[in-house]
Rosetta silent file (secondary structure, phi, psi, omega in degrees, C-alpha in Angstrom):
SEQUENCE: XXXXXXXXXXXXXXXXXXXXXXXXXXXXXXXXXXXXXXXXXXXXXXXXXXXXXXXXXXXXXXXXXXXXXXXXXXXXXXXXXXXXXXXXXXXXXXXXXXXXXXXXXXXXXXXXXXXXXXXXXXXXXXXXXXXXXXXXXXXXXXXXXXXXXXXXXXXXXXXXXXXXXXXXXXXXXXXXXXXXXXXXXXXXXXXXXXXXXXXXXXXXXXXXXXXXXXXXXXXXXXXXXXXXXXXXXXXXXXXXXXXXXXXXXXXXXXXXXXXXXXXXXXXXXXXXXXXXXXXXXXXXXXXXXXXXXXXXXXXXXXX
SCORE:     score description
SCORE:     0.000 S_00000001
   1 L     0.000  139.983  178.128   86.332   -8.424   49.700 S_00000001
   2 L   -71.675  158.770 -179.031   83.636   -5.769   49.702 S_00000001
   3 L  -125.857   28.014 -178.825   80.513   -6.281   51.802 S_00000001
   4 E   -87.580  129.531  175.566   77.979   -4.071   50.024 S_00000001
   5 E  -112.078  128.409  178.259   74.576   -5.558   49.236 S_00000001
   6 E  -113.077  124.539  176.556   72.326   -3.768   46.743 S_00000001
   7 E  -116.964  135.592  177.811   68.626   -4.627   46.616 S_00000001
   8 E  -119.465  106.201 -172.151   66.248   -3.351   43.945 S_00000001
   9 L  -138.652  -21.189 -170.271   62.673   -3.927   45.053 S_00000001
  10 L   -88.899  -32.776 -172.705   60.590   -0.751   45.239 S_00000001
  11 L  -137.997  153.281  172.068   60.437    0.592   41.680 S_00000001
  12 L   -58.010  150.540 -177.911   60.849   -0.571   38.079 S_00000001
  13 E  -155.495  159.063  173.697   64.400   -0.035   36.860 S_00000001
  14 E  -122.395  122.551 -177.539   66.745   -0.558   33.941 S_00000001
  15 E  -105.525  135.144  176.312   70.241   -1.771   34.787 S_00000001
  16 E  -146.215  177.611 -178.984   73.229   -1.337   32.491 S_00000001
  17 E  -126.083  137.607  177.416   76.999   -1.027   32.713 S_00000001
  18 E  -147.379  119.859  176.148   79.201    1.891   31.730 S_00000001
  19 L    52.871   44.730  177.886   82.937    2.282   32.402 S_00000001
  20 L    78.323    9.573 -179.631   82.981   -0.231   35.222 S_00000001
  21 E  -113.642  140.224  168.440   79.863    1.224   36.852 S_00000001
  22 E   -82.294  122.110 -178.706   76.462   -0.356   37.395 S_00000001
  23 E  -104.006  124.579 -179.353   73.951    2.232   36.131 S_00000001
  24 E  -110.935  109.976 -179.152   70.449    2.165   37.687 S_00000001
  25 E  -106.473  128.095  178.278   67.888    4.103   35.645 S_00000001
  26 L  -133.856  140.200 -178.797   64.388    4.723   37.048 S_00000001
  27 L   -57.113  134.246  176.247   61.613    6.884   35.611 S_00000001
  28 L    77.264    6.203 -179.048   61.461   10.336   37.170 S_00000001
  29 L  -131.653  152.808  173.576   64.779    9.939   38.986 S_00000001
  30 L   -68.008  145.753  177.532   68.378   10.749   38.215 S_00000001
  31 L   -60.959  141.064  175.038   70.469    7.760   37.231 S_00000001
  32 E  -108.870  145.333  178.213   72.396    6.174   40.086 S_00000001
  33 E  -129.283  145.307  177.197   75.780    4.545   39.631 S_00000001
  34 E  -138.491  129.353  175.755   77.735    2.070   41.742 S_00000001
  35 E   -58.622  132.400  179.151   81.206    0.705   40.927 S_00000001
  36 H   -57.614  -35.954 -178.039   80.908   -2.984   40.094 S_00000001
  37 H   -67.386  -15.273 -179.450   83.963   -3.644   42.237 S_00000001
  38 H   -89.351   -4.099 -172.810   82.122   -2.266   45.292 S_00000001
  39 E  -102.123  133.892  174.280   79.308   -4.820   45.113 S_00000001
  40 E   -98.218  -44.912 -178.308   79.192   -8.149   46.913 S_00000001
  41 E  -142.511  135.413  171.913   75.593   -9.154   46.199 S_00000001
  42 E  -116.049  125.128 -179.032   72.864   -7.653   44.012 S_00000001
  43 E  -113.858  123.275  178.595   69.302   -8.734   44.827 S_00000001
  44 E  -115.248  116.424 -179.190   66.521   -8.015   42.320 S_00000001
  45 L  -123.915   -6.890  175.825   62.980   -8.602   43.558 S_00000001
  46 L   -81.052  134.397 -175.276   60.865   -6.093   41.607 S_00000001
  47 L   -70.506  -12.661 -177.849   59.133   -7.812   38.651 S_00000001
  48 L  -113.667   45.437  173.760   59.760   -4.881   36.306 S_00000001
  49 E  -106.122  128.387  178.565   63.524   -4.687   36.444 S_00000001
  50 E  -116.002  149.038 -179.740   65.363   -5.100   33.143 S_00000001
  51 E  -151.110  152.539 -179.961   69.091   -5.546   32.705 S_00000001
  52 L   -84.782  164.013  175.677   71.601   -6.082   29.948 S_00000001
  53 H   -60.376  -33.445 -179.211   73.861   -9.083   29.538 S_00000001
  54 H   -61.207  -27.848  177.690   76.752   -6.775   30.394 S_00000001
  55 H   -64.878  -49.890 -178.997   75.296   -6.381   33.899 S_00000001
  56 H   -65.349  -43.726  179.552   75.475  -10.098   34.621 S_00000001
  57 H   -64.844  -40.705 -178.726   78.877  -10.480   32.987 S_00000001
  58 H   -67.243  -41.213  179.608   80.240   -7.410   34.773 S_00000001
  59 H   -64.606  -46.005 -178.724   79.019   -8.475   38.208 S_00000001
  60 H   -67.840  -37.453  177.363   80.447  -11.980   37.930 S_00000001
  61 H   -63.784  -30.566  178.880   83.741  -10.688   36.544 S_00000001
  62 L   -83.971   -3.057  178.310   83.947   -8.390   39.575 S_00000001
  63 L    87.858   16.451 -179.067   83.328  -11.344   41.913 S_00000001
  64 L   -95.488  158.686  173.956   79.766  -10.409   42.916 S_00000001
  65 E  -100.143  146.346  176.805   76.708  -12.631   43.277 S_00000001
  66 E  -119.631  123.229 -176.942   73.412  -11.872   41.529 S_00000001
  67 E  -117.633  129.576  177.724   70.202  -13.056   43.218 S_00000001
  68 E  -112.901  146.267 -173.837   66.780  -13.009   41.563 S_00000001
  69 E  -115.890  161.477  179.452   63.455  -13.295   43.411 S_00000001
  70 L   -93.068 -168.515 -176.311   59.996  -14.651   42.618 S_00000001
  71 L   -66.128  -19.995  177.514   56.570  -13.005   42.887 S_00000001
  72 L   -91.018    6.975 -179.069   56.664  -13.438   46.674 S_00000001
  73 L    66.877   27.050  177.396   59.971  -11.529   46.795 S_00000001
  74 L  -106.068  136.241 -178.825   61.791  -14.688   47.872 S_00000001
  75 E   -59.150  133.682  179.756   65.142  -15.593   46.257 S_00000001
  76 E  -129.199   -9.779 -179.146   64.852  -18.354   43.672 S_00000001
  77 E  -152.279  155.119 -177.495   68.050  -18.087   41.623 S_00000001
  78 E  -147.402  139.134  176.614   71.688  -17.101   41.961 S_00000001
  79 E  -115.305  130.786 -176.604   74.547  -16.360   39.562 S_00000001
  80 L  -128.504  156.746  174.658   78.150  -16.804   40.753 S_00000001
  81 L   -64.951  147.336  177.603   81.633  -16.346   39.267 S_00000001
  82 L  -113.492   -4.561  178.845   83.176  -19.499   37.779 S_00000001
  83 L  -133.548   53.432 -172.790   86.782  -18.317   37.433 S_00000001
  84 L   -84.977   -6.924 -177.290   87.385  -16.561   40.716 S_00000001
  85 L  -145.873  142.889 -172.157   90.747  -18.170   41.528 S_00000001
  86 L   -73.703  -17.843  177.396   93.804  -19.010   39.450 S_00000001
  87 L  -116.857   32.167 -173.941   94.241  -22.551   40.849 S_00000001
  88 H   -66.003  -31.963  179.594   90.591  -23.481   41.091 S_00000001
  89 H   -61.325  -43.284  177.122   90.965  -26.624   38.927 S_00000001
  90 H   -61.408  -41.730 -177.563   93.491  -28.016   41.389 S_00000001
  91 H   -73.488  -33.167  173.219   91.236  -27.170   44.300 S_00000001
  92 H   -57.804  -43.784 -178.868   88.167  -28.686   42.625 S_00000001
  93 H   -63.445  -42.145  177.750   90.160  -31.923   42.384 S_00000001
  94 H   -61.145  -40.872  177.353   91.124  -31.762   46.057 S_00000001
  95 H   -59.860  -49.842 -176.042   87.475  -31.294   46.987 S_00000001
  96 H   -63.360  -29.252 -176.565   86.353  -34.242   44.879 S_00000001
  97 H   -96.613    1.457 -177.555   89.074  -36.448   46.354 S_00000001
  98 L   -57.005  125.561 -177.377   88.615  -35.434   50.000 S_00000001
  99 L   -66.715  150.057 -178.032   88.518  -38.681   52.031 S_00000001
 100 H   -57.933  -43.867  178.642   85.328  -39.568   53.871 S_00000001
 101 H   -57.804  -38.100  178.211   86.926  -39.534   57.372 S_00000001
 102 H   -64.884  -46.326 -177.949   88.090  -35.949   56.761 S_00000001
 103 H   -63.728  -37.933  178.352   84.662  -34.845   55.552 S_00000001
 104 H   -65.910  -40.814 -179.858   82.978  -36.474   58.555 S_00000001
 105 H   -66.303  -40.460  178.918   85.365  -34.776   60.978 S_00000001
 106 H   -67.919  -36.797  176.886   84.799  -31.387   59.390 S_00000001
 107 H   -65.280  -36.194  174.735   81.026  -31.881   59.490 S_00000001
 108 H   -58.051  -44.801  179.722   81.369  -32.651   63.206 S_00000001
 109 H   -63.231  -41.089 -178.291   83.099  -29.284   63.686 S_00000001
 110 H   -65.741  -46.434 -178.818   80.392  -27.480   61.715 S_00000001
 111 H   -64.495  -41.557  177.743   77.492  -29.059   63.615 S_00000001
 112 H   -59.635  -44.225 -179.933   79.120  -28.345   66.962 S_00000001
 113 H   -64.762  -39.488  179.678   79.594  -24.695   65.998 S_00000001
 114 H   -65.253  -47.756 -176.574   75.998  -24.429   64.768 S_00000001
 115 H   -66.328  -38.083  175.546   74.452  -25.988   67.881 S_00000001
 116 H   -62.504  -41.395  179.147   76.591  -23.820   70.162 S_00000001
 117 H   -63.739  -39.979  177.075   75.462  -20.737   68.233 S_00000001
 118 H   -63.701  -41.960  179.616   71.824  -21.785   68.598 S_00000001
 119 H   -64.184  -41.656  178.628   72.322  -22.315   72.314 S_00000001
 120 H   -64.049  -36.946  179.041   73.945  -18.907   72.770 S_00000001
 121 H   -66.372  -45.150  178.549   71.056  -17.235   70.965 S_00000001
 122 H   -60.956  -41.443  179.907   68.447  -18.968   73.144 S_00000001
 123 H   -63.421  -39.127 -179.110   70.375  -18.031   76.277 S_00000001
 124 H   -69.633  -38.759 -175.639   70.566  -14.393   75.188 S_00000001
 125 H   -85.905  -34.912 -170.357   66.884  -14.118   74.275 S_00000001
 126 H  -125.591   -1.286  176.483   65.239  -16.369   76.847 S_00000001
 127 L    84.148   -0.151  178.490   67.775  -16.952   79.622 S_00000001
 128 L  -145.646  137.973  179.039   68.254  -20.668   78.917 S_00000001
 129 L   -88.765    5.362 -179.970   70.133  -22.505   76.182 S_00000001
 130 L    56.200   27.114  177.350   67.778  -25.500   76.494 S_00000001
 131 L    79.315    8.898 -174.866   70.802  -27.729   76.988 S_00000001
 132 H   -71.524  -35.490 -179.754   72.186  -27.071   73.508 S_00000001
 133 H   -61.239  -44.124  178.060   75.677  -26.021   74.618 S_00000001
 134 H   -68.217  -38.001 -179.187   76.132  -29.342   76.409 S_00000001
 135 H   -62.753  -33.972 -179.067   74.487  -31.215   73.537 S_00000001
 136 H   -58.420  -33.166 -179.285   77.043  -29.774   71.093 S_00000001
 137 L   -68.388  -16.788 -178.482   79.779  -31.700   72.892 S_00000001
 138 L   -86.251   -4.347 -178.307   78.003  -34.956   72.022 S_00000001
 139 L   -68.850  122.363  178.971   78.401  -34.505   68.259 S_00000001
 140 L   -95.915  172.458  177.559   80.481  -37.372   66.903 S_00000001
 141 H   -54.318  126.698 -178.451   82.352  -37.615   63.600 S_00000001
 142 H    76.658    0.317 -176.295   79.795  -37.305   60.803 S_00000001
 143 H    48.965   54.319 -176.733   77.128  -36.527   63.429 S_00000001
 144 L   -63.042  -26.693  178.801   76.064  -40.171   63.353 S_00000001
 145 L   -88.991    3.145  179.046   73.591  -39.621   66.206 S_00000001
 146 L    54.350   50.192  176.937   72.011  -36.715   64.302 S_00000001
 147 H   -62.542  -32.072  178.423   72.537  -34.245   67.118 S_00000001
 148 H   -55.187  -44.857  179.555   71.793  -31.476   64.626 S_00000001
 149 H   -70.196  -38.464  177.144   68.180  -32.703   64.363 S_00000001
 150 H   -59.936  -43.709  179.400   67.903  -33.208   68.135 S_00000001
 151 H   -64.163  -40.491 -179.408   69.013  -29.625   68.649 S_00000001
 152 H   -60.156  -40.198 -179.349   66.574  -28.376   66.033 S_00000001
 153 H   -64.907  -28.248  175.615   63.636  -30.001   67.848 S_00000001
 154 H   -84.765  -37.902 -168.276   64.551  -28.047   70.989 S_00000001
 155 H   -69.172  -53.837 -171.667   65.654  -24.864   69.268 S_00000001
 156 H   -64.336  -47.998  177.402   62.775  -23.769   67.054 S_00000001
 157 H   -60.939  -36.371 -179.750   59.891  -24.075   69.565 S_00000001
 158 H   -71.494  -38.725 -177.171   62.039  -22.376   72.208 S_00000001
 159 H   -59.389  -49.572 -176.139   63.203  -19.582   69.897 S_00000001
 160 L   -98.297    9.804 -179.955   59.704  -18.412   68.981 S_00000001
 161 L    50.680   46.388 -176.093   58.036  -19.572   72.224 S_00000001
 162 L  -146.076  104.588 -177.259   55.690  -21.704   70.116 S_00000001
 163 L   -65.198  -17.976 -179.306   55.649  -25.467   70.605 S_00000001
 164 L   -89.091   -9.357 -174.655   53.845  -25.894   67.286 S_00000001
 165 L   -71.713  136.725  174.902   56.469  -24.053   65.217 S_00000001
 166 L  -134.882  148.783  175.359   58.425  -26.097   62.713 S_00000001
 167 L   -74.131  110.435 -176.217   60.970  -25.096   60.112 S_00000001
 168 L  -137.555  110.173 -174.795   58.929  -25.403   56.900 S_00000001
 169 L   -62.599  -20.163 -178.083   60.178  -23.692   53.745 S_00000001
 170 L   -95.578   -7.401 -176.274   56.652  -23.562   52.296 S_00000001
 171 L   -71.912  153.196 -176.453   54.918  -22.047   55.325 S_00000001
 172 L   -99.585   15.654  178.403   53.614  -18.475   55.175 S_00000001
 173 L   -95.244 -142.523 -178.955   54.629  -17.510   58.712 S_00000001
 174 L   -64.836  -10.666  174.625   58.081  -16.420   59.884 S_00000001
 175 H   -58.936  -30.238  177.244   59.497  -19.176   57.684 S_00000001
 176 H   -60.416  -42.041 -178.437   59.173  -16.689   54.794 S_00000001
 177 H   -70.018  -40.116  176.741   61.600  -14.375   56.537 S_00000001
 178 H   -61.488  -43.117  179.153   63.994  -17.192   57.340 S_00000001
 179 H   -56.865  -45.673 -177.854   63.947  -18.267   53.685 S_00000001
 180 H   -64.912  -49.891 -178.634   64.899  -14.777   52.535 S_00000001
 181 H   -62.125  -42.351  179.622   67.653  -14.284   55.071 S_00000001
 182 H   -64.989  -36.162 -179.707   69.145  -17.731   54.483 S_00000001
 183 H   -64.504  -40.020  177.597   69.165  -17.174   50.711 S_00000001
 184 H   -68.566  -41.452  176.782   71.201  -13.987   51.091 S_00000001
 185 H   -59.596  -41.296  178.789   73.508  -15.727   53.556 S_00000001
 186 H   -61.661  -40.337  178.835   73.927  -18.549   51.045 S_00000001
 187 H   -63.753  -41.709 -179.886   74.907  -16.056   48.343 S_00000001
 188 H   -63.850  -45.694 -178.944   77.540  -14.497   50.619 S_00000001
 189 H   -68.901  -39.192  178.291   79.039  -17.863   51.558 S_00000001
 190 H   -61.101  -40.927  178.904   78.920  -19.116   47.954 S_00000001
 191 H   -62.307  -42.583  178.700   80.804  -16.024   46.831 S_00000001
 192 H   -64.955  -38.063  178.641   83.489  -16.630   49.454 S_00000001
 193 H   -62.589  -46.643  179.498   83.771  -20.262   48.377 S_00000001
 194 H   -63.685  -40.442  179.944   84.290  -19.296   44.734 S_00000001
 195 H   -63.532  -27.361  178.956   86.843  -16.636   45.700 S_00000001
 196 L   -85.171    1.552  178.927   88.816  -19.336   47.542 S_00000001
 197 L    81.756   17.792  178.419   88.957  -21.441   44.379 S_00000001
 198 L  -103.604  164.855  179.343   86.474  -24.034   45.628 S_00000001
 199 L  -104.890  126.055 -174.892   83.295  -25.289   43.997 S_00000001
 200 L   -66.891  -13.830 -177.424   80.057  -24.585   45.896 S_00000001
 201 L   -91.348  -13.018 -178.210   78.391  -27.829   44.779 S_00000001
 202 L   -93.266   91.264 -171.936   81.032  -30.224   46.192 S_00000001
 203 L   -85.111  167.573  172.814   79.895  -30.478   49.791 S_00000001
 204 L   -86.386  -40.592 -179.037   81.332  -32.010   52.934 S_00000001
 205 L  -124.219  -53.116  178.227   77.972  -33.343   54.156 S_00000001
 206 L   -63.277  136.481 -175.279   75.187  -31.980   51.962 S_00000001
 207 L  -150.203   22.092  178.091   75.089  -33.983   48.746 S_00000001
 208 L   -58.592  126.611 -175.594   71.677  -33.620   47.092 S_00000001
 209 L   -63.543  -19.419 -179.492   72.249  -34.211   43.380 S_00000001
 210 L   -97.640    2.655 -177.084   69.893  -31.326   42.560 S_00000001
 211 L  -103.793  111.758 -179.751   71.597  -28.840   44.906 S_00000001
 212 L   -82.344    3.598 -175.245   74.356  -26.757   43.257 S_00000001
 213 L  -128.061   39.730 -176.219   75.308  -25.145   46.591 S_00000001
 214 H   -60.659  -44.499 -178.881   76.063  -28.106   48.854 S_00000001
 215 H   -67.673  -37.361  176.126   79.314  -26.699   50.219 S_00000001
 216 H   -60.820  -41.516  179.394   77.701  -23.308   50.823 S_00000001
 217 H   -66.323  -29.532  174.323   74.957  -25.041   52.793 S_00000001
 218 H   -67.527  -56.640 -170.478   77.657  -26.776   54.861 S_00000001
 219 H   -72.274  -20.650 -179.245   79.732  -23.707   55.712 S_00000001
 220 L   -82.569  -10.116 -173.885   76.786  -21.397   56.380 S_00000001
 221 H   -53.985  -47.742 -178.564   75.353  -23.595   59.156 S_00000001
 222 H   -68.042  -13.328 -178.189   77.084  -21.828   62.099 S_00000001
 223 H   -95.608  -10.606 -177.748   75.911  -18.463   60.714 S_00000001
 224 H   -55.479  -39.474  179.612   72.209  -19.289   60.421 S_00000001
 225 H   -60.121  -19.524  173.963   71.404  -17.991   63.939 S_00000001
 226 H   -60.697  -44.434  177.005   72.424  -14.509   62.738 S_00000001
 227 H   -68.867  -42.266 -179.382   69.360  -14.600   60.490 S_00000001
 228 H   -56.388  -41.548  179.682   67.263  -16.278   63.191 S_00000001
 229 H   -63.449  -42.941  179.115   67.973  -13.398   65.574 S_00000001
 230 H   -63.041  -40.821  178.771   66.889  -10.825   62.974 S_00000001
 231 H   -66.403  -41.054  177.424   63.664  -12.748   62.323 S_00000001
 232 H   -58.061  -43.769  179.125   62.991  -13.003   66.069 S_00000001
 233 H   -60.619  -43.304 -179.166   63.346   -9.218   66.348 S_00000001
 234 H   -65.948  -43.263 -178.994   60.901   -8.668   63.477 S_00000001
 235 H   -67.437  -38.780  179.119   58.345  -11.135   64.837 S_00000001
 236 H   -61.736  -35.172 -177.057   58.608   -9.663   68.323 S_00000001
 237 H   -84.093  -34.819 -170.718   57.825   -6.224   66.923 S_00000001
 238 H  -130.436   -3.410 -179.136   55.134   -7.040   64.343 S_00000001
 239 L    87.950  166.709 -175.205   54.008  -10.666   64.690 S_00000001
 240 L   -66.380  -18.054 -178.938   54.425  -13.657   62.394 S_00000001
 241 L   -90.355   13.799 -179.331   52.296  -12.038   59.679 S_00000001
 242 L   -52.568  137.839 -177.408   54.782   -9.187   59.162 S_00000001
 243 L   -72.493  147.629  175.244   54.839   -8.155   55.509 S_00000001
 244 L   -85.386   67.654 -177.913   57.824   -8.929   53.328 S_00000001
 245 L  -102.640 -174.033 -176.678   58.258   -5.249   52.498 S_00000001
 246 H   -60.826  -39.534 -178.764   61.320   -3.053   52.116 S_00000001
 247 H   -63.630  -42.333  179.368   61.609   -2.442   55.851 S_00000001
 248 H   -64.622  -47.077 -178.978   61.544   -6.153   56.602 S_00000001
 249 H   -66.256  -35.660  177.321   64.086   -7.009   53.925 S_00000001
 250 H   -62.056  -41.462  178.899   66.338   -4.161   55.000 S_00000001
 251 H   -62.373  -39.823  179.054   66.381   -5.548   58.540 S_00000001
 252 H   -69.768  -39.123  178.050   67.351   -8.984   57.230 S_00000001
 253 H   -66.268  -38.285  178.319   70.042   -7.549   54.966 S_00000001
 254 H   -64.130  -32.686  179.711   71.458   -5.532   57.854 S_00000001
 255 H   -63.407  -41.453 -176.719   71.690   -8.725   59.886 S_00000001
 256 L   -84.752    1.780  171.103   73.944  -10.414   57.342 S_00000001
 257 L  -109.683   16.692  178.158   76.188   -7.364   57.129 S_00000001
 258 L   -82.305 -163.228 -174.985   76.788   -7.416   60.879 S_00000001
 259 E  -121.538  148.965  176.703   79.823   -8.667   62.778 S_00000001
 260 E  -132.871  174.703  178.452   80.804  -11.981   64.342 S_00000001
 261 E  -107.017  132.646  177.165   83.882  -13.198   66.206 S_00000001
 262 E  -128.458  115.995 -176.475   86.528  -15.291   64.507 S_00000001
 263 L    50.703   43.244  175.393   89.383  -16.534   66.682 S_00000001
 264 L    83.453   -2.717 -179.265   88.626  -13.815   69.209 S_00000001
 265 E  -110.179  145.011  177.174   88.541  -10.952   66.705 S_00000001
 266 E   -76.792  126.985 -178.254   85.510   -8.984   65.518 S_00000001
 267 E  -135.366  155.223  170.914   84.942   -9.569   61.802 S_00000001
 268 E   -70.266  159.846  177.727   82.259   -8.847   59.247 S_00000001
 269 H   -62.870  -33.724  176.382   80.179  -11.817   58.213 S_00000001
 270 H   -61.089  -44.609  177.430   81.773  -11.513   54.757 S_00000001
 271 H   -61.633  -43.523 -178.560   85.216  -11.848   56.359 S_00000001
 272 H   -60.421  -42.092  178.763   84.027  -14.805   58.422 S_00000001
 273 H   -64.059  -41.279  179.951   82.775  -16.613   55.312 S_00000001
 274 H   -65.706  -41.517  179.872   86.083  -15.966   53.530 S_00000001
 275 H   -65.247  -41.714  178.954   88.119  -17.191   56.499 S_00000001
 276 H   -61.928  -44.823 -179.642   86.021  -20.363   56.776 S_00000001
 277 H   -64.682  -42.796  179.296   86.436  -21.094   53.056 S_00000001
 278 H   -65.357  -35.788  178.984   90.188  -20.421   53.182 S_00000001
 279 H   -67.447  -32.354  175.923   90.549  -22.654   56.226 S_00000001
 280 H   -65.931  -39.307  175.979   88.876  -25.464   54.281 S_00000001
 281 H   -58.267  -44.406 -179.939   91.477  -24.996   51.547 S_00000001
 282 H   -61.894  -39.308  178.089   94.208  -25.352   54.174 S_00000001
 283 H   -66.473  -43.619 -179.990   92.643  -28.580   55.447 S_00000001
 284 H   -61.976  -34.090  178.096   92.336  -29.989   51.926 S_00000001
 285 L   -83.837    1.342 -178.876   96.024  -29.203   51.354 S_00000001
 286 L    62.040   30.687  175.299   96.828  -30.876   54.713 S_00000001
 287 L   -95.335  -10.116  178.443   98.263  -27.619   56.002 S_00000001
 288 L  -151.831  161.951 -179.676   95.720  -27.536   58.866 S_00000001
 289 L  -107.775  -19.724 -173.133   93.449  -30.003   60.640 S_00000001
 290 L  -128.269  152.790  173.048   90.528  -27.799   61.631 S_00000001
 291 L   -75.461  154.110  172.051   88.172  -25.272   60.105 S_00000001
 292 L  -104.825  104.136 -173.431   88.149  -21.701   61.360 S_00000001
 293 L  -111.273  150.450 -177.061   84.481  -21.082   62.068 S_00000001
 294 L   -76.099  157.781  171.487   82.753  -17.951   63.404 S_00000001
 295 E  -123.593  139.611 -179.075   81.233  -17.442   66.829 S_00000001
 296 L  -113.862  123.616  179.709   78.283  -15.152   67.431 S_00000001
 297 L  -107.296  114.920 -175.221   77.952  -13.397   70.784 S_00000001
 298 L   -93.835   -1.535  178.720   74.421  -12.089   71.358 S_00000001
 299 L    73.969 -153.719 -176.936   75.092  -10.475   74.708 S_00000001
 300 L   -82.293  163.564 -177.717   72.482  -10.429   77.463 S_00000001
 301 L   -68.452  151.064  174.439   68.859  -11.397   77.093 S_00000001
 302 L   -80.626  155.289  177.158   66.245   -8.898   75.951 S_00000001
 303 L  -119.809    0.000    0.000   63.481   -7.878   78.304 S_00000001
């Protein structure tokens, strides 16, 4: 799968399709073209971008995600392929029939991986994991003790060195940056899920009836600290009031096109999402017992 992300945010544009190419027309500039097959995600955040139906149909047929943003340049909608795998009906059924003990065990694996990733990030940035690595070992099947929330209460104040900081999707501080980065991450994971013949709304743990991306929200959990690290870098350089401009968004997009480790090998985040989704298929088919989840190594602490 390709890992190219295209964002259109700076200038008005007209998007169309010609001979398998996405054509980007802007006043005063030569037309730009990109093969549809080379695109993983297209993000449109400028309010004066127009596009034909063929653009949306062409992107989804090529297996790409299309993300649209609101007036604050934050993602608010996503279009995904619905026929990305030849046995998807069979796999939808397996998802729907997955027994509760299996789903609880897989959620345990996901939460452990997420909390370990949060701990490694804190250790790299601040020299202490705040006990999160040890806490990850306490996660039981289904996370009945809600270790994920316990970790969150330690993690966020420690990450930004601000005891008052809380993860709040409506806040106008660094939460804006987290929202943007997580939305792009969600699009990448959703695309991998569809490519594996799974349905992004049939989750293992997340189950909000109004959320069409429950499974994506499950599988992306261990990858969230990738975005957190990028936001920390931005805040460290410019403060919590940093503008959501092209430079900021580019930094966040670069973060989700970075590399992680999967079973000891360096992989792109796109590869990691695909491997995680494929490993879930193997578990559903009873060909494996565990998910293959990514690990993020942040190296030594910054000074």
